[in-house]
N, C-alpha and C positions, 0 to 999 in steps of 0.2 A: 494950583497944580493938582491938588488932591481932588478938587471938584471935577476937573477935566477927566482924570483917571476914573473916577466913579461913574461919570456919564458914559465913558467909553465902554467900561465893563458892562454897564446896564444895556447899552446898545448891542454889544456882542451877544449877551445872553438873550435878549429879546429877538434878535435876528436868528439866532440858533434855534430858539423855540419855534419860530415861524417856519423855518426850513424843515425841521424835524416833523412838525405837525403836517406840513404839506406832503412830505414823503410818506408819512403813515397813512394819510388819506389817499394818496395816489397809488401806492403799491397794491393795496387790496383791490382797488377799482381796475387797475390794469390787468390783474390776474383773474378777475371775476369772470364767471360764465353766466352772462345774462342774455344769452342768445334766444332762449325760449321767450323771455319777456319782450325783447326787441321784435321778434317775429310776431308775437301776439299783437303788439301795438301797430305793426306795419300792415296787418290784415284788416279787411273790412269787418265791422263798420268803423273801426278806429282810424285806419289809414294815416297813421302818424309814424314818421321816421325822422326824428330830430336828434341833434347832438345832445340836448339836455335829456331827452328820453332815453338815449343809449347810456348816458351817464347814470341816470336813475336805475336802469336795469343792471348796470355794472355794480352799483352800490348795493342793490338788492341781492345780488349773487355773491357778494364778498364774504359772506359767512360771519360777519361781525354781529355781536348782540344787537346793535342798533341798525343793522342793515334793512330790515323791513320798514322801520320808521323812516329812514332816510329815503328809501325808494318811494314810499307813499307821499312823503312831503315834497320831494322834487317833482314827481309826476303831477300831483294835485295842484301845487302852488306855482311851479315854474312852467310846466308844460300844459297846464290847464286841461288835464285828462279827467273825465268824469269818475266819480267815486267807485262805481262797480268795475269799470275798466282798470282803474288803478289797483284795486284789490286783486283782480285776476292776473294782471301783468306782474305784480310783485310776487304772487304765489308761483308764477312760472319762473321767476328769477331764482327762487330758493331751490328749485328742483335740479 
């Protein structure tokens, strides 16, 4: 019985940590202003308007210390945006 209780407590703590971590990541992204970044990506020559690009712009505009790094990582690795366009878009997200 003690083992079952320990496993349940560990499960509740783990699930709570995941839920709180998701809320912390989603809240700044939902309130972020990455419109300049998204507009930059949608214009030529980039012509990209994707969900992951919008997410990256939202993360870039979140104002967190890691926001620029998250923006660049998502745009470069997930959206496959070129390096110079990634830098310019993430700069737009900070403004």
